[in-house]
N, C-alpha and C positions, 0 to 999 in steps of 0.2 A: 793477348794475355788470357791464361786459363781462368775459368770461373773460380773465384775465391769462395770457400764454403765456411760457414759458421754452424756449429752443431752443439746442442746441449748434450752433456754426458751425464746420464742418470745412473745412480748406484742403487742396486737392489740388495736388500738383506731380509730374508724371511718374508718375501712378497711385499715388502714395504720399501718406500723410497727414502733413502738416507743420504746424508752428506758427511764426509770425513774431512779431517784436517791432517795433512801429512800421513794419510792412510790410517789414522787413529780416530777414536772417539766418534763413532758413527752416530749421528743425531737424526732422529726421525723428522722428515719434512713433508710427508703426505702420501696420498694414494697415487701410485704410478700411472694407473689408467687415466685418472682425472688429469694428470699432468700431460699425458699424450694428447688428450682431447683439446687442451688449451694450446699446445704447440701446433696442432693442426690449424687452429684459427690464426695463429701468428705466422703461418707460412714458413716454417723452419726448413732449412736446406736439407738437413739430414739429422737423424737421431741415433745416439749411441747409448745402449743399455748394457751395463756390466753388472752381473750378479757376483758380488764379492764373497759369497759363501758357497757357491756352487761347486768349486773345486774341492773345498774341504768336505762337503757333503757327498761328493762323488756322483752327483746327478744334476741334470738340467730340468728345470720346471717348464716342460713343453706346454702344459695347459695354460699357464700364465702367459707364456710367449704367444700362444694362439690368440689370447685376448688382446695382446699388444698389436699383433698384425691386423686383426679385424678392425681396430680403431685407428691405426696409424695410416695417414695419407701421404707420408713422406718416406724416403728410403730409410730403412732401419738396419742398424748394425748391432750384433749381439755378441757378448763374450762372457765366458764363465762355465767351467765344467766340461768343456768340449774335449773328448778323448779319442774318438774314432772317426773314420771316414763316414760311417753311418750317421754319426751325430751331425756332421756337416750336411749330409743329404737330407736328414729330417728337418733341420733348421731351414734350409732353403725351401723345402717342400711346404712349410707353413707360412712362408712369405718373408723370411729374413733375407735381406739382400747381401749382407756382408757378415762374415763370422770373424770375430776378433779372438786371437789366441795369444796366450802368454806363457803359462806353465808348460803347455804342450810343446812349445819350441824346444824345451830342454828334455822333457819326459819322452817324447816320441816324435822327433822331427820328420821321420819318414811319412807319418800320417799327414803332417802339414804339407809336405811336398806332393803327396799323392792327391790330396784334396785340391791343391792349387792347379795341378795338371788336369784333374778330372772335371772340375767345375769352373775353371778359369781363375787366373791369379787375381783378377780385379775383385773377386768376391772373398779373398782371404787377406785379413789385416793382422800384421804382427804387432803386438803390444809390448813395448819395452819401457820399464820403469827405471829411472836413473836418480841416484843421489850423488852428492859431493862428499868426499871423505874429509878427514881433518885437515888435509893439505889443499882442499878445494878441487881435487881431481874428480872427474866424472867416473862413477862406478855403476855397474848394472846391479839393480836391486831385485830380489825375488820375494814377493809377498808370501809365497808358498814355501819359503825357506829352501829353495833348490840351490845347490852349489853351482855358481857360474864363474869358473876360473878363467875368465877372458877379460881383456880390456874392452872398453866400449867400442873402440874401433874394430877389434877382432870379432866382437859379438855382432856388430852390424854386418860385417862381411859374411859371417856364418848365417845370419837370418836371411840375408838377401839370396844366399845359395839355395834356400828352400823355395824360391820362386814366389814369394809373397808379393801382392800387388800394391800394398800401402803399409806405412809404418806409423803407429800411434805412439808418440813419445810423451811420457808423463814425467815431469819433474816432481819427485816425491817431496823435496824440500819446499816447493812452492804450492803444492796441492792444497786447496782450501784456504790459502792465506790472504787472498785478495791483493797480493803485493806485485802482481804482474808475472808474465811468463819469464822463464829463464832463457832469455834470448841468446845468451852465449852458448847454452846447451843446444838450442835448436840450430844455430848457425854452425856449430861443430858437426852435428848430425848431417846437416844439409851438404856438407863437403864430401861425405862418404857414401851417400845413397843416391840412386837414380830413379827412385820411385816417389810418389807423392807422400808428404809428411803431414800428419795431423798432430798439432802441438796441443798439449794439455797440461794444466796445472798452474794456477795463480791468477787467472784473469779477474780483474776487479773493476775495470772501467773500459769504456769504449776506446780510449786512447791506447790501451794495452793491445787491443785487437788491431788497430791501425798500425802500430809499431811492428807487430808480428807479421801481419799479412803483406805490408808494403816494404818496410825497411829490411825485413828478414827474408822476404820473397818466399813465404811458406804458402802452400796451397790451401790449407784448412786449419781452422782453430776450433778446439773444443772448449766449452765453458761449463763450469760446474756450479760453484756457489752463486755466480752472477745470474745463473738461469733459474735458481730456486729460492733466492732470498731477495728482499727489498734492497738492502745494503748490508755491509758488514755489521754484525751484532744487532741486526734488526730482524723482524719476523719473516715468515715464509711468503713468497710471492713468485708464482711461476711467470717468468718474463723472458723476453728475447729482443735483442736490439733490432731496429729497423735497418734494412739494407742501406738506405740513403744516409744513415747516421754514421756509417763506417767508411764511406767513400772519402778519400783524401785528395784534395787539390785536383778535382775533376778526373782522377784516375778511374778507369773502368773497374767495376767490381764483378 
C-alpha cells in the first residue's frame, strides 16, 4: 500500500494566515511562519500553502516564501499567482518542492505543460475547485471567475492532458464546515484520474480522515480548520493528528 499522507493546507492573505468557510469570510488565525515552526515539531508529512490573493494582485511574494522554506523541514507545496515557467523555476530554486496551479490551467495551459515536462510532472499539482449545483451535480468552480464551460469529467480529462503529477480537489461546499469530506466527489474523481489525489475541504475529526483514506482509497488528505483551530467555534490552536491515531484495523499507513 502506498504511503498515505496528511497535510495542513494553510491559506495566506496579505502575509497573514487566514481560514475561510466555503471560500468566504477569511478570518485571521495567526502568523504563518510560527505555524510552520509548530508543524515541524509535529512531524507533518507535507505542507500546502495557498496565497488566496496572489492571482488578484498579480505577483508572488517570493521573500515571504523564502522565509517559509528556511523554516520548513517538510516537503512544501505552494500555489497562488503563478503565471510563467520562470515563476515555476524561481519557486523550485528557493526550495518549494511542488507548485500548485489553478487559474493557470485555464489562462495558459501551455505553461503548465511546459513546466511539467521541464521540471518533472511530480512537481506540478493541478488544483480543481468543485461545487454542487441546484440539482446536486458536480460543477467546476473558478475563484478567479474564469469561464469553465466543461463538465467535471471533461475538465479532469483536459487537466490530465497537461501532464500534471497530482490533483488537489477541493469541495467548495464543504470547505471550512467541519462536516467531513465530500466522499462522493472524491470517489467520482478517482474513477477518472490515474494520478494521486489530494482531497481537501470539510475535515472535522479523525474519523473523516480514516473514511477518506481507507474507504475511498485516496492517497492524501488536506486539512484546514482542523489544523488551525481547537474545535469548531473555538479558538486558534495549531495542531496535527498523530499517525497512529489514523490507522484503522491494523491497516498500514
